[in-house]
PDB file of N, CA, C, O and CB in Angstrom:
ATOM      1  N   MET A   1       0.974  -1.211  -0.025  1.00  0.00           N
ATOM      2  CA  MET A   1       0.126  -0.020   0.058  1.00  0.00           C
ATOM      3  C   MET A   1       0.847   1.356  -0.216  1.00  0.00           C
ATOM      4  O   MET A   1       1.924   1.458   0.372  1.00  0.00           O
ATOM      5  CB  MET A   1      -0.490   0.013   1.434  1.00  0.00           C
ATOM      6  N   ASN A   2       0.508   2.332  -0.915  1.00  0.00           N
ATOM      7  CA  ASN A   2       1.487   3.447  -0.709  1.00  0.00           C
ATOM      8  C   ASN A   2       0.910   4.171   0.288  1.00  0.00           C
ATOM      9  O   ASN A   2      -0.004   3.950   1.082  1.00  0.00           O
ATOM     10  CB  ASN A   2       1.796   4.326  -1.919  1.00  0.00           C
ATOM     11  N   ARG A   3       1.756   5.231   0.040  1.00  0.00           N
ATOM     12  CA  ARG A   3       1.738   6.337   1.190  1.00  0.00           C
ATOM     13  C   ARG A   3       0.479   7.508   1.017  1.00  0.00           C
ATOM     14  O   ARG A   3       0.453   8.412   1.851  1.00  0.00           O
ATOM     15  CB  ARG A   3       3.304   7.178   1.137  1.00  0.00           C
ATOM     16  N   ARG A   4      -0.170   7.492   0.338  1.00  0.00           N
ATOM     17  CA  ARG A   4      -1.149   8.424  -0.235  1.00  0.00           C
ATOM     18  C   ARG A   4      -2.154   7.326   0.668  1.00  0.00           C
ATOM     19  O   ARG A   4      -2.269   7.490   1.882  1.00  0.00           O
ATOM     20  CB  ARG A   4      -1.286   8.695  -2.222  1.00  0.00           C
ATOM     21  N   ARG A   5      -2.786   6.321   0.036  1.00  0.00           N
ATOM     22  CA  ARG A   5      -3.707   5.069   0.491  1.00  0.00           C
ATOM     23  C   ARG A   5      -3.741   5.003   1.966  1.00  0.00           C
ATOM     24  O   ARG A   5      -4.780   4.922   2.622  1.00  0.00           O
ATOM     25  CB  ARG A   5      -3.154   3.611  -0.059  1.00  0.00           C
ATOM     26  N   THR A   6      -2.273   5.051   2.557  1.00  0.00           N
ATOM     27  CA  THR A   6      -2.203   5.029   4.004  1.00  0.00           C
ATOM     28  C   THR A   6      -2.737   6.286   4.697  1.00  0.00           C
ATOM     29  O   THR A   6      -3.484   6.437   5.664  1.00  0.00           O
ATOM     30  CB  THR A   6      -0.804   4.815   4.406  1.00  0.00           C
ATOM     31  N   PHE A   7      -2.155   7.069   3.947  1.00  0.00           N
ATOM     32  CA  PHE A   7      -2.779   8.651   4.760  1.00  0.00           C
ATOM     33  C   PHE A   7      -4.488   8.592   4.522  1.00  0.00           C
ATOM     34  O   PHE A   7      -5.269   9.084   5.337  1.00  0.00           O
ATOM     35  CB  PHE A   7      -2.018  10.477   3.753  1.00  0.00           C
ATOM     36  N   ALA A   8      -4.787   8.118   3.654  1.00  0.00           N
ATOM     37  CA  ALA A   8      -6.344   8.525   3.124  1.00  0.00           C
ATOM     38  C   ALA A   8      -7.254   7.522   4.148  1.00  0.00           C
ATOM     39  O   ALA A   8      -8.401   7.879   4.418  1.00  0.00           O
ATOM     40  CB  ALA A   8      -6.669   8.088   1.143  1.00  0.00           C
ATOM     41  N   LEU A   9      -6.698   6.212   4.733  1.00  0.00           N
ATOM     42  CA  LEU A   9      -7.407   5.235   5.581  1.00  0.00           C
ATOM     43  C   LEU A   9      -6.862   6.180   7.048  1.00  0.00           C
ATOM     44  O   LEU A   9      -7.768   6.659   7.730  1.00  0.00           O
ATOM     45  CB  LEU A   9      -6.803   3.294   5.350  1.00  0.00           C
ATOM     46  N   VAL A  10      -5.987   6.326   7.319  1.00  0.00           N
ATOM     47  CA  VAL A  10      -5.888   7.194   8.775  1.00  0.00           C
ATOM     48  C   VAL A  10      -6.429   8.132   8.937  1.00  0.00           C
ATOM     49  O   VAL A  10      -6.987   8.187  10.033  1.00  0.00           O
ATOM     50  CB  VAL A  10      -4.826   7.647   9.187  1.00  0.00           C
ATOM     51  N   ALA A  11      -6.588   9.346   8.035  1.00  0.00           N
ATOM     52  CA  ALA A  11      -7.701  10.274   7.739  1.00  0.00           C
ATOM     53  C   ALA A  11      -9.020   9.829   8.172  1.00  0.00           C
ATOM     54  O   ALA A  11      -9.754  10.478   8.918  1.00  0.00           O
ATOM     55  CB  ALA A  11      -7.779  10.533   6.336  1.00  0.00           C
ATOM     56  N   PHE A  12      -9.303   8.604   7.628  1.00  0.00           N
ATOM     57  CA  PHE A  12     -10.807   8.545   7.473  1.00  0.00           C
ATOM     58  C   PHE A  12     -11.160   7.584   8.866  1.00  0.00           C
ATOM     59  O   PHE A  12     -12.265   7.702   9.393  1.00  0.00           O
ATOM     60  CB  PHE A  12     -11.335   7.779   5.802  1.00  0.00           C
ATOM     61  N   LEU A  13     -10.259   6.739   9.352  1.00  0.00           N
ATOM     62  CA  LEU A  13     -10.175   6.397  10.926  1.00  0.00           C
ATOM     63  C   LEU A  13     -10.121   7.312  12.000  1.00  0.00           C
ATOM     64  O   LEU A  13     -10.795   7.118  13.012  1.00  0.00           O
ATOM     65  CB  LEU A  13      -9.104   5.712  11.184  1.00  0.00           C
ATOM     66  N   ALA A  14      -9.329   8.358  11.864  1.00  0.00           N
ATOM     67  CA  ALA A  14      -9.733   9.561  12.499  1.00  0.00           C
ATOM     68  C   ALA A  14     -10.931  10.257  12.438  1.00  0.00           C
ATOM     69  O   ALA A  14     -11.312  10.841  13.453  1.00  0.00           O
ATOM     70  CB  ALA A  14      -9.015  10.326  12.218  1.00  0.00           C
ATOM     71  N   LEU A  15     -11.733  10.303  11.196  1.00  0.00           N
ATOM     72  CA  LEU A  15     -12.836  10.752  11.449  1.00  0.00           C
ATOM     73  C   LEU A  15     -13.846  10.141  12.052  1.00  0.00           C
ATOM     74  O   LEU A  15     -14.847  10.563  12.631  1.00  0.00           O
ATOM     75  CB  LEU A  15     -13.164  11.101  10.610  1.00  0.00           C
ATOM     76  N   VAL A  16     -13.346   8.860  11.781  1.00  0.00           N
ATOM     77  CA  VAL A  16     -14.653   8.037  12.932  1.00  0.00           C
ATOM     78  C   VAL A  16     -14.480   7.616  14.209  1.00  0.00           C
ATOM     79  O   VAL A  16     -15.285   7.074  14.966  1.00  0.00           O
ATOM     80  CB  VAL A  16     -15.159   6.709  12.491  1.00  0.00           C
ATOM     81  N   ALA A  17     -13.164   7.970  14.395  1.00  0.00           N
ATOM     82  CA  ALA A  17     -12.948   8.168  16.000  1.00  0.00           C
ATOM     83  C   ALA A  17     -13.314   9.226  16.639  1.00  0.00           C
ATOM     84  O   ALA A  17     -13.516   9.182  17.853  1.00  0.00           O
ATOM     85  CB  ALA A  17     -11.712   8.131  16.390  1.00  0.00           C
ATOM     86  N   PHE A  18     -13.486  10.564  15.781  1.00  0.00           N
ATOM     87  CA  PHE A  18     -13.823  11.910  16.309  1.00  0.00           C
ATOM     88  C   PHE A  18     -15.280  11.689  16.470  1.00  0.00           C
ATOM     89  O   PHE A  18     -15.877  12.037  17.489  1.00  0.00           O
ATOM     90  CB  PHE A  18     -13.421  13.212  15.334  1.00  0.00           C
ATOM     91  N   CYS A  19     -15.827  11.134  15.502  1.00  0.00           N
ATOM     92  CA  CYS A  19     -17.549  11.125  15.546  1.00  0.00           C
ATOM     93  C   CYS A  19     -18.052   9.835  16.853  1.00  0.00           C
ATOM     94  O   CYS A  19     -19.055   9.891  17.564  1.00  0.00           O
ATOM     95  CB  CYS A  19     -18.282  10.521  13.572  1.00  0.00           C
ATOM     96  N   SER A  20     -17.188   8.951  16.842  1.00  0.00           N
ATOM     97  CA  SER A  20     -17.594   7.732  18.140  1.00  0.00           C
ATOM     98  C   SER A  20     -17.322   8.878  19.405  1.00  0.00           C
ATOM     99  O   SER A  20     -18.060   8.688  20.372  1.00  0.00           O
ATOM    100  CB  SER A  20     -16.205   5.916  18.270  1.00  0.00           C
ATOM    101  N   VAL A  21     -16.609   9.747  19.501  1.00  0.00           N
ATOM    102  CA  VAL A  21     -16.222  10.573  20.784  1.00  0.00           C
ATOM    103  C   VAL A  21     -17.215  11.653  20.876  1.00  0.00           C
ATOM    104  O   VAL A  21     -17.424  12.285  21.912  1.00  0.00           O
ATOM    105  CB  VAL A  21     -14.703  11.221  20.740  1.00  0.00           C
ATOM    106  N   ILE A  22     -17.922  11.877  19.569  1.00  0.00           N
ATOM    107  CA  ILE A  22     -18.986  12.837  20.157  1.00  0.00           C
ATOM    108  C   ILE A  22     -20.336  12.178  20.363  1.00  0.00           C
ATOM    109  O   ILE A  22     -21.093  12.769  21.134  1.00  0.00           O
ATOM    110  CB  ILE A  22     -19.201  14.072  19.216  1.00  0.00           C
ATOM    111  N   LEU A  23     -20.777  11.028  19.793  1.00  0.00           N
ATOM    112  CA  LEU A  23     -21.701  10.488  20.208  1.00  0.00           C
ATOM    113  C   LEU A  23     -21.741   9.810  21.806  1.00  0.00           C
ATOM    114  O   LEU A  23     -22.671   9.411  22.506  1.00  0.00           O
ATOM    115  CB  LEU A  23     -21.865   9.696  19.228  1.00  0.00           C
ATOM    116  N   THR A  24     -20.246   9.891  22.013  1.00  0.00           N
ATOM    117  CA  THR A  24     -19.955   9.235  23.287  1.00  0.00           C
ATOM    118  C   THR A  24     -20.684  10.129  24.322  1.00  0.00           C
ATOM    119  O   THR A  24     -21.406   9.747  25.243  1.00  0.00           O
ATOM    120  CB  THR A  24     -18.335   9.096  23.578  1.00  0.00           C
ATOM    121  N   PHE A  25     -20.310  11.546  23.941  1.00  0.00           N
ATOM    122  CA  PHE A  25     -20.704  12.291  25.097  1.00  0.00           C
ATOM    123  C   PHE A  25     -22.024  12.937  24.824  1.00  0.00           C
ATOM    124  O   PHE A  25     -22.629  13.283  25.840  1.00  0.00           O
ATOM    125  CB  PHE A  25     -19.659  13.316  25.477  1.00  0.00           C
ATOM    126  N   VAL A  26     -22.551  13.155  23.788  1.00  0.00           N
ATOM    127  CA  VAL A  26     -23.898  13.369  23.400  1.00  0.00           C
ATOM    128  C   VAL A  26     -24.884  12.607  22.855  1.00  0.00           C
ATOM    129  O   VAL A  26     -25.301  13.022  21.774  1.00  0.00           O
ATOM    130  CB  VAL A  26     -23.890  14.107  22.753  1.00  0.00           C
ATOM    131  N   PRO A  27     -25.447  11.485  23.338  1.00  0.00           N
ATOM    132  CA  PRO A  27     -25.539  10.141  22.694  1.00  0.00           C
ATOM    133  C   PRO A  27     -27.237  10.668  22.510  1.00  0.00           C
ATOM    134  O   PRO A  27     -28.045  10.590  23.436  1.00  0.00           O
ATOM    135  CB  PRO A  27     -25.014   8.464  23.786  1.00  0.00           C
ATOM    136  N   ARG A  28     -27.614  11.272  20.969  1.00  0.00           N
ATOM    137  CA  ARG A  28     -28.705  11.422  20.223  1.00  0.00           C
ATOM    138  C   ARG A  28     -28.849  10.804  19.348  1.00  0.00           C
ATOM    139  O   ARG A  28     -27.956  10.564  18.535  1.00  0.00           O
ATOM    140  CB  ARG A  28     -28.901  12.335  19.867  1.00  0.00           C
ATOM    141  N   ILE A  29     -30.256  10.295  19.268  1.00  0.00           N
ATOM    142  CA  ILE A  29     -30.255   9.658  17.892  1.00  0.00           C
ATOM    143  C   ILE A  29     -30.492  10.353  16.557  1.00  0.00           C
ATOM    144  O   ILE A  29     -30.484   9.739  15.489  1.00  0.00           O
ATOM    145  CB  ILE A  29     -31.179   8.729  17.920  1.00  0.00           C
ATOM    146  N   ASP A  30     -30.720  11.762  16.676  1.00  0.00           N
ATOM    147  CA  ASP A  30     -30.739  12.356  15.237  1.00  0.00           C
ATOM    148  C   ASP A  30     -29.322  12.974  15.186  1.00  0.00           C
ATOM    149  O   ASP A  30     -28.974  13.335  14.062  1.00  0.00           O
ATOM    150  CB  ASP A  30     -32.016  13.550  14.946  1.00  0.00           C
ATOM    151  N   LEU A  31     -28.509  13.148  16.114  1.00  0.00           N
ATOM    152  CA  LEU A  31     -27.092  13.761  15.895  1.00  0.00           C
ATOM    153  C   LEU A  31     -26.517  12.201  15.472  1.00  0.00           C
ATOM    154  O   LEU A  31     -25.666  12.330  14.592  1.00  0.00           O
ATOM    155  CB  LEU A  31     -26.249  14.678  17.493  1.00  0.00           C
ATOM    156  N   ALA A  32     -26.687  11.072  15.763  1.00  0.00           N
ATOM    157  CA  ALA A  32     -25.905   9.778  15.327  1.00  0.00           C
ATOM    158  C   ALA A  32     -26.343   9.538  13.752  1.00  0.00           C
ATOM    159  O   ALA A  32     -25.506   9.039  12.998  1.00  0.00           O
ATOM    160  CB  ALA A  32     -26.352   8.344  16.371  1.00  0.00           C
ATOM    161  N   ALA A  33     -27.737   9.914  13.220  1.00  0.00           N
ATOM    162  CA  ALA A  33     -27.995   9.801  12.122  1.00  0.00           C
ATOM    163  C   ALA A  33     -26.995  11.016  11.039  1.00  0.00           C
ATOM    164  O   ALA A  33     -26.229  10.722  10.121  1.00  0.00           O
ATOM    165  CB  ALA A  33     -29.532   9.883  12.200  1.00  0.00           C
ATOM    166  N   ALA A  34     -27.323  12.262  11.513  1.00  0.00           N
ATOM    167  CA  ALA A  34     -26.297  12.971  11.058  1.00  0.00           C
ATOM    168  C   ALA A  34     -24.851  12.665  10.938  1.00  0.00           C
ATOM    169  O   ALA A  34     -24.202  13.078   9.977  1.00  0.00           O
ATOM    170  CB  ALA A  34     -26.366  13.851  11.646  1.00  0.00           C
ATOM    171  N   LEU A  35     -24.500  12.186  11.576  1.00  0.00           N
ATOM    172  CA  LEU A  35     -22.765  11.879  11.516  1.00  0.00           C
ATOM    173  C   LEU A  35     -22.980  10.413  10.623  1.00  0.00           C
ATOM    174  O   LEU A  35     -22.056  10.193   9.840  1.00  0.00           O
ATOM    175  CB  LEU A  35     -21.772  11.586  13.487  1.00  0.00           C
ATOM    176  N   LEU A  36     -23.767   9.681  10.637  1.00  0.00           N
ATOM    177  CA  LEU A  36     -23.678   8.266   9.952  1.00  0.00           C
ATOM    178  C   LEU A  36     -23.926   8.802   8.344  1.00  0.00           C
ATOM    179  O   LEU A  36     -23.370   8.193   7.430  1.00  0.00           O
ATOM    180  CB  LEU A  36     -25.035   6.989  10.610  1.00  0.00           C
ATOM    181  N   LEU A  37     -24.866  10.074   8.043  1.00  0.00           N
ATOM    182  CA  LEU A  37     -24.861  10.528   6.583  1.00  0.00           C
ATOM    183  C   LEU A  37     -23.722  10.917   6.416  1.00  0.00           C
ATOM    184  O   LEU A  37     -23.322  10.702   5.272  1.00  0.00           O
ATOM    185  CB  LEU A  37     -25.760  11.544   6.145  1.00  0.00           C
ATOM    186  N   GLY A  38     -22.885  11.492   7.190  1.00  0.00           N
ATOM    187  CA  GLY A  38     -21.390  12.160   6.979  1.00  0.00           C
ATOM    188  C   GLY A  38     -20.391  11.042   6.693  1.00  0.00           C
ATOM    189  O   GLY A  38     -19.521  11.171   5.831  1.00  0.00           O
ATOM    190  N   ILE A  39     -20.542   9.876   7.479  1.00  0.00           N
ATOM    191  CA  ILE A  39     -19.330   8.817   7.601  1.00  0.00           C
ATOM    192  C   ILE A  39     -19.475   7.776   6.098  1.00  0.00           C
ATOM    193  O   ILE A  39     -18.596   7.322   5.365  1.00  0.00           O
ATOM    194  CB  ILE A  39     -19.564   7.728   9.308  1.00  0.00           C
ATOM    195  N   LEU A  40     -20.916   7.662   6.051  1.00  0.00           N
ATOM    196  CA  LEU A  40     -21.197   6.361   4.868  1.00  0.00           C
ATOM    197  C   LEU A  40     -20.358   6.954   3.288  1.00  0.00           C
ATOM    198  O   LEU A  40     -19.643   6.284   2.542  1.00  0.00           O
ATOM    199  CB  LEU A  40     -23.417   6.137   4.511  1.00  0.00           C
ATOM    200  N   PRO A  41     -20.710   8.234   3.167  1.00  0.00           N
ATOM    201  CA  PRO A  41     -20.157   8.664   1.926  1.00  0.00           C
ATOM    202  C   PRO A  41     -18.641   8.492   1.881  1.00  0.00           C
ATOM    203  O   PRO A  41     -18.116   7.970   0.897  1.00  0.00           O
ATOM    204  CB  PRO A  41     -20.528  10.083   1.680  1.00  0.00           C
ATOM    205  N   ALA A  42     -18.001   8.873   2.814  1.00  0.00           N
ATOM    206  CA  ALA A  42     -16.665   9.160   2.961  1.00  0.00           C
ATOM    207  C   ALA A  42     -16.268   7.642   2.870  1.00  0.00           C
ATOM    208  O   ALA A  42     -15.411   7.304   2.053  1.00  0.00           O
ATOM    209  CB  ALA A  42     -16.235  10.038   4.342  1.00  0.00           C
ATOM    210  N   GLY A  43     -16.898   6.680   3.725  1.00  0.00           N
ATOM    211  CA  GLY A  43     -16.610   5.217   3.872  1.00  0.00           C
ATOM    212  C   GLY A  43     -16.325   4.726   2.331  1.00  0.00           C
ATOM    213  O   GLY A  43     -15.334   4.172   1.855  1.00  0.00           O
ATOM    214  N   TYR A  44     -17.396   5.080   1.810  1.00  0.00           N
ATOM    215  CA  TYR A  44     -17.642   4.070   0.405  1.00  0.00           C
ATOM    216  C   TYR A  44     -16.131   5.032  -0.633  1.00  0.00           C
ATOM    217  O   TYR A  44     -15.330   4.402  -1.325  1.00  0.00           O
ATOM    218  CB  TYR A  44     -19.999   4.363  -0.584  1.00  0.00           C
ATOM    219  N   ASP A  45     -16.104   6.097  -0.520  1.00  0.00           N
ATOM    220  CA  ASP A  45     -15.273   6.738  -1.161  1.00  0.00           C
ATOM    221  C   ASP A  45     -13.684   6.234  -0.890  1.00  0.00           C
ATOM    222  O   ASP A  45     -12.828   6.159  -1.771  1.00  0.00           O
ATOM    223  CB  ASP A  45     -15.572   8.101  -0.833  1.00  0.00           C
ATOM    224  N   ILE A  46     -13.518   5.952   0.338  1.00  0.00           N
ATOM    225  CA  ILE A  46     -12.115   5.433   0.795  1.00  0.00           C
ATOM    226  C   ILE A  46     -12.237   3.996   0.221  1.00  0.00           C
ATOM    227  O   ILE A  46     -11.313   3.479  -0.407  1.00  0.00           O
ATOM    228  CB  ILE A  46     -11.808   5.477   2.576  1.00  0.00           C
ATOM    229  N   TRP A  47     -13.507   3.330   0.482  1.00  0.00           N
ATOM    230  CA  TRP A  47     -13.469   1.881  -0.132  1.00  0.00           C
ATOM    231  C   TRP A  47     -13.418   1.732  -1.589  1.00  0.00           C
ATOM    232  O   TRP A  47     -12.995   0.717  -2.142  1.00  0.00           O
ATOM    233  CB  TRP A  47     -14.653   1.124   0.267  1.00  0.00           C
ATOM    234  N   ASP A  48     -13.932   2.937  -2.295  1.00  0.00           N
ATOM    235  CA  ASP A  48     -13.650   2.783  -3.918  1.00  0.00           C
ATOM    236  C   ASP A  48     -12.278   3.010  -3.939  1.00  0.00           C
ATOM    237  O   ASP A  48     -11.601   2.049  -4.304  1.00  0.00           O
ATOM    238  CB  ASP A  48     -14.449   3.866  -4.988  1.00  0.00           C
ATOM    239  N   GLN A  49     -11.594   4.209  -3.591  1.00  0.00           N
ATOM    240  CA  GLN A  49     -10.364   4.622  -3.884  1.00  0.00           C
ATOM    241  C   GLN A  49      -9.043   3.368  -3.639  1.00  0.00           C
ATOM    242  O   GLN A  49      -8.201   3.152  -4.511  1.00  0.00           O
ATOM    243  CB  GLN A  49     -10.226   5.936  -2.966  1.00  0.00           C
ATOM    244  N   LEU A  50      -9.076   2.642  -2.311  1.00  0.00           N
ATOM    245  CA  LEU A  50      -8.308   1.479  -1.689  1.00  0.00           C
ATOM    246  C   LEU A  50      -8.549   0.055  -2.875  1.00  0.00           C
ATOM    247  O   LEU A  50      -7.562  -0.626  -3.152  1.00  0.00           O
ATOM    248  CB  LEU A  50      -9.059   1.146   0.107  1.00  0.00           C
ATOM    249  N   PHE A  51      -9.571  -0.195  -3.340  1.00  0.00           N
ATOM    250  CA  PHE A  51     -10.040  -1.235  -3.786  1.00  0.00           C
ATOM    251  C   PHE A  51     -10.588  -1.184  -5.644  1.00  0.00           C
ATOM    252  O   PHE A  51     -11.340  -1.950  -6.248  1.00  0.00           O
ATOM    253  CB  PHE A  51     -11.150  -1.487  -2.688  1.00  0.00           C
ATOM    254  N   ARG A  52     -10.017  -0.247  -6.011  1.00  0.00           N
ATOM    255  CA  ARG A  52     -10.668   0.273  -7.087  1.00  0.00           C
ATOM    256  C   ARG A  52      -9.493  -0.792  -8.303  1.00  0.00           C
ATOM    257  O   ARG A  52      -8.268  -0.867  -8.204  1.00  0.00           O
ATOM    258  CB  ARG A  52     -10.636   2.343  -7.088  1.00  0.00           C
ATOM    259  N   ARG A  53      -9.956  -1.156  -8.860  1.00  0.00           N
ATOM    260  CA  ARG A  53      -9.158  -1.794 -10.057  1.00  0.00           C
ATOM    261  C   ARG A  53      -8.854  -1.001 -11.241  1.00  0.00           C
ATOM    262  O   ARG A  53      -9.722  -0.407 -11.882  1.00  0.00           O
ATOM    263  CB  ARG A  53      -9.862  -2.924 -10.578  1.00  0.00           C
ATOM    264  N   SER A  54      -7.441  -0.998 -11.562  1.00  0.00           N
ATOM    265  CA  SER A  54      -7.466  -0.040 -12.727  1.00  0.00           C
ATOM    266  C   SER A  54      -7.908  -0.527 -13.982  1.00  0.00           C
ATOM    267  O   SER A  54      -7.647  -1.708 -14.213  1.00  0.00           O
ATOM    268  CB  SER A  54      -6.211   0.486 -12.964  1.00  0.00           C
ATOM    269  N   PRO A  55      -8.604   0.212 -14.963  1.00  0.00           N
ATOM    270  CA  PRO A  55      -8.899  -0.655 -16.243  1.00  0.00           C
ATOM    271  C   PRO A  55      -7.483  -1.047 -17.103  1.00  0.00           C
ATOM    272  O   PRO A  55      -6.399  -0.465 -17.113  1.00  0.00           O
ATOM    273  CB  PRO A  55      -9.974   0.266 -17.287  1.00  0.00           C
ATOM    274  N   LYS A  56      -7.886  -2.140 -17.745  1.00  0.00           N
ATOM    275  CA  LYS A  56      -6.867  -2.693 -18.550  1.00  0.00           C
ATOM    276  C   LYS A  56      -6.967  -1.533 -19.698  1.00  0.00           C
ATOM    277  O   LYS A  56      -7.963  -0.890 -20.031  1.00  0.00           O
ATOM    278  CB  LYS A  56      -7.149  -4.364 -19.045  1.00  0.00           C
ATOM    279  N   SER A  57      -5.533  -1.457 -20.238  1.00  0.00           N
ATOM    280  CA  SER A  57      -5.279  -0.424 -21.540  1.00  0.00           C
ATOM    281  C   SER A  57      -5.675  -1.750 -22.593  1.00  0.00           C
ATOM    282  O   SER A  57      -5.731  -2.958 -22.361  1.00  0.00           O
ATOM    283  CB  SER A  57      -3.280   0.423 -21.752  1.00  0.00           C
ATOM    284  N   PRO A  58      -5.895  -1.041 -23.721  1.00  0.00           N
ATOM    285  CA  PRO A  58      -6.210  -2.242 -24.773  1.00  0.00           C
ATOM    286  C   PRO A  58      -4.675  -2.157 -25.468  1.00  0.00           C
ATOM    287  O   PRO A  58      -4.076  -1.112 -25.723  1.00  0.00           O
ATOM    288  CB  PRO A  58      -7.758  -1.901 -26.053  1.00  0.00           C
ATOM    289  N   GLU A  59      -4.347  -3.098 -25.630  1.00  0.00           N
ATOM    290  CA  GLU A  59      -3.007  -3.618 -26.571  1.00  0.00           C
ATOM    291  C   GLU A  59      -3.148  -3.380 -28.051  1.00  0.00           C
ATOM    292  O   GLU A  59      -2.245  -3.715 -28.818  1.00  0.00           O
ATOM    293  CB  GLU A  59      -2.748  -5.274 -26.449  1.00  0.00           C
TER     294      GLU A  59
END
C-alpha cells in the first residue's frame, strides 16, 4: 500500500474516532443519524479508492 492510501485510511479512521467521541458525550439519535450520513459517503469513497482496479489498457 502506498503512502497516499495509508494517509487516506488514517484520515478516515480519525474521522470515525472523532464522531464516536461526539456520540459518546452526546448520545442522541438525530446526531447519530447526521454523523452516519457524513461517514457513509466518506467510507464508500475510501473503499472505492483503496480497492478500485485500474482499467486494462487496450493493446
